[in-house]
N, C-alpha and C positions, 0 to 999 in steps of 0.2 A: 086175385083174391081180394075181397073187401077187407078193410081194416077191422071190422067187427068179427069177421071169420078168423082173422089171424090171431086174435086174442085167445081163441080156443085151441090153438096149436100147442102140442107138447114141446117143452124146451129140449134142446140138445143135451145129450148126456154130458156131465162135467168132464169126463175123460176126453171126449171128442173136442169139446171147447178148449181144454188145456192144450191138446195136441196142435190144434189150429193156431192158438195164440202164441205157441212157442216158435212159430214160423215168422213172427213179426220181430224184426231187429229193432232194438231201441237203445238210446243212450242210457246211462246210469246216473241217477241223481241220489243225493242224500238230502232228505228233508229233516229239519231240526227246529225245535222250539225251546224256549227257556221261560220259566215262570216260577215265582215263589221259591227260588233257590234250587229248583229242579230243572235239569236239562235232559232232553232225549232226542235221538236221531235214528232214522231208519233209512235203509236203501229202498229206492222206489224207481221202477221203470215205467209206471203208468202216469206219465206226465206229458203235458203239451201246452203250447201257447194257445190261449183261448180267444183273445181279442187284442187288437192293437189300439183301438180307441173305444173305451179307455183300456189301458194295458192291463190284461188279466191272464192268469195261468190256471190250469186245472191239474189237480193231483188226486189220484185215487189210491186209497190205502185200506188195509183190513180194518173193519169196523171195531174189532176188539183190541186193536193196537193202542199202546200207551200214548203215541203221538197225538191221536185224535183229541183226547181230553186236554192234554197240555197245550196244543195249538189253540183250542177253543178258549181256554182260560187266558192264555197269553195274548190272543188276538193277533198273533203273527206266526209266520213260518218262513224259514230261510231255505231256499232250494239251491243246492250246489251241484253243478254238473261236473262230474268227475272226468279227469284225464286218464289216458291209457296206463299211466304209471301209478294210479291210485286204486288198483284192484284190492289191495289189502284193506283199505278204508271201506270199500263196498262190502267185502266179506264180513268185516266186523259189524257194519251197520245192518247187514242182513241176518245176523245171528239172533236167534230168539232167546227169550228169557232174561234179557237185560232189564235192569231197573233204572228209571231215571235217577241221575245223580246230580251233584253240584256242578260238575264239569264233565265234558266228554274226554275220552282218552286220546283224542286226536286234536291237533292244533286248530283253533277256530278264531275268527274275528267277529265282533259284534257288528251287525248291520244297523242302519238308522232306527229300525223298529226294536232293536235289541235281539233279533233273531240271530242264532249262530250260523256263520258261514264257514265252510271247510277251507282252511288255508291251502293255497296251491291249486284250487279247482280251476277249471278252464272258463267257467262262466257261473254267474249266480243271479238269483232273483230274491229280493227282499220284499216280502208280501204281508200286507194286512189281510187278515182272514175276512173274506166277504161273506161266505156261507159254508156250512158243513151239512151235507144232506146224505142220508143213507140210501143205498141202492143194493139190494141183495146182501152179500156178505162184505161189501166194501162201503166206504163213505167217499164222497167227492168233496174235496176242499177247493173252493174257488178263492184264489188269492188275487187281491188288487196289488199290482206291482208298484211299490213305492220307490224302488231303486233297482238297478241292474248293472251288470258289468260283464264284459267278455274279453278274453285274451285275444290279441291279434293273430297269433299263431297257436293252433291248438290241435291236439290229437285226442279225440274222445275215447273213453272206455265204452264198449258196446256189449250188449247182451243178446244172444241169439241161441235158441234151442237148448236153453239151460246151461250155457257156457259163456264165458267172457271172450271177447274178440277185440282186435284192433281194426281201425279203419284201413281199408285197402286203397288202391290207387283209383283216382276218378275215372269213370268211363268216358270214352270219347263221344263226340256228338254223333247223332244218327245222320247218315248221309241223305236219307229221304224221310219225310214225315210219315208216320203210321197212316196207312190207308191211302197213301198218295203215290 
């Protein structure tokens, strides 16, 4: 089918999209920004490394969320990757109706940009905001990675099918390559 013809196709029903997306396991991050005496953080699973040269990450969040405006004003966002023992932090950050305050109710450390980083996380990215663009009901924040850190030994908190999970054992190597 030609690209012009595909533009006329009806979109999948949101319930089908949601059901399929729930089958994608992801790590759990907390994205946070601080500006003008206000600090806000949210849980986010729509995160990925975008580029190594230059180092960039991609974060997708609800367009109506308070982090979007604050990150735009601050020009930074800190992304903390949570460990399996930090489920309570994720549940707090995922709760709705919170108002940006002077401080977060969890321990943080300021990164080089001033972005809050969750203490005890297993890895983090300190990002300058490169762009914020709206797509449907979300915005995509592209962050230029100013600094990053990762623990040598780590057990990530995972999210799959609407529930939290811990990482299982690594799979062994395949004895034969696929198709061979």
